C-alpha positions as CSV (number, residue, x, y, z in Angstrom):
1,F,0.0,0.0,0.0
2,A,2.9,2.4,0.7
3,P,3.9,2.9,-3.0
4,I,0.3,4.1,-3.7
5,F,-0.8,5.9,-0.5
6,V,2.4,7.7,0.5
7,P,2.8,9.7,-2.8
8,L,-0.9,10.3,-3.1
9,L,-1.2,11.7,0.4
10,M,2.1,13.6,0.0
11,R,0.4,15.6,-2.8
12,L,-2.4,16.4,-0.3
13,G,0.1,17.7,2.2
14,V,0.3,14.7,4.6
15,A,3.7,13.7,5.8
16,P,4.8,10.2,4.7
17,E,5.7,9.4,8.3
18,A,2.1,10.2,9.4
19,V,0.7,7.9,6.6
20,L,2.8,5.0,7.7
21,A,2.0,5.6,11.4
22,A,-1.7,5.7,10.5
23,Y,-1.4,2.4,8.6
24,R,0.4,0.7,11.5
25,V,-2.3,2.0,13.9
26,A,-5.0,0.5,11.7
27,D,-3.2,-2.7,11.0
28,S,-1.7,-3.8,14.3
29,P,-4.8,-4.7,16.4
30,L,-5.9,-7.4,13.9
31,N,-2.4,-8.9,13.7
32,A,-3.1,-10.5,17.2
33,I,-6.0,-12.6,15.9
34,S,-4.9,-13.1,12.3
35,P,-4.1,-16.8,11.4
36,M,-1.6,-15.3,9.0
37,N,0.5,-14.2,12.0
38,A,3.8,-16.1,12.0
39,Y,3.5,-17.0,15.6
40,F,-0.2,-17.9,15.6
41,A,0.3,-21.6,15.3
42,L,2.8,-21.5,18.1
43,I,0.3,-19.6,20.3
44,V,-2.4,-22.2,19.6
45,S,0.0,-25.0,20.4
46,F,0.9,-23.4,23.8
47,A,-2.8,-22.9,24.6
48,A,-3.5,-26.5,23.7
49,R,-0.7,-27.6,26.1
50,Y,-2.5,-26.0,29.1
51,Q,-6.1,-26.5,27.9
52,K,-6.5,-29.7,25.9
53,D,-9.6,-28.6,23.9
54,A,-8.2,-25.2,23.0
55,G,-8.0,-24.4,19.3
56,V,-7.9,-21.5,16.9
57,G,-11.3,-20.2,18.1
58,T,-10.2,-20.3,21.7
59,V,-7.1,-18.2,21.1
60,I,-9.1,-15.7,19.0
61,A,-11.8,-15.4,21.7
62,L,-9.1,-14.9,24.4
63,M,-7.4,-12.2,22.3
64,L,-10.5,-10.2,21.4
65,P,-10.5,-8.0,24.6
66,H,-6.9,-7.1,23.7
67,V,-7.8,-6.3,20.2
68,A,-10.7,-4.1,21.3
69,A,-8.4,-2.3,23.7
70,L,-5.8,-1.7,21.0
71,F,-8.6,-0.4,18.6
72,L,-9.3,2.3,21.3
73,I,-5.9,3.1,22.6
74,W,-3.8,3.3,19.3
75,P,-6.0,5.9,17.6
76,L,-6.1,8.0,20.8
77,L,-2.3,7.9,20.9
78,F,-2.1,8.7,17.2
79,V,-4.4,11.8,17.7
80,A,-2.6,12.9,20.8
81,W,0.8,12.6,19.0
82,H,-0.6,14.7,16.2
83,L,-2.2,17.3,18.5
84,L,1.0,17.7,20.5
85,G,2.9,18.4,17.3
86,L,5.5,15.7,18.1
87,P,7.7,14.6,15.2
88,W,6.6,11.5,13.3
89,G,10.1,10.3,12.7
90,F,13.8,11.2,12.7
């Protein structure tokens, strides 16, 4: 997405660092419950070690409160960072 959105939003006056930060804010909460996560199989196997009937659905259900919290906290931090005028990168 970066080769498309960064130049597009640069023309609209948005800093490339802000675009990438917004992408990471939007993408990171779902990484915890995505089966495409590189560590997801490992997490499921650890859960199955301690709870024999645990599977993919169990792990996703246990991670949903964390995902919901991240969906609330990350955008608030992003907005606070923007409103405080802090630099997006070095």
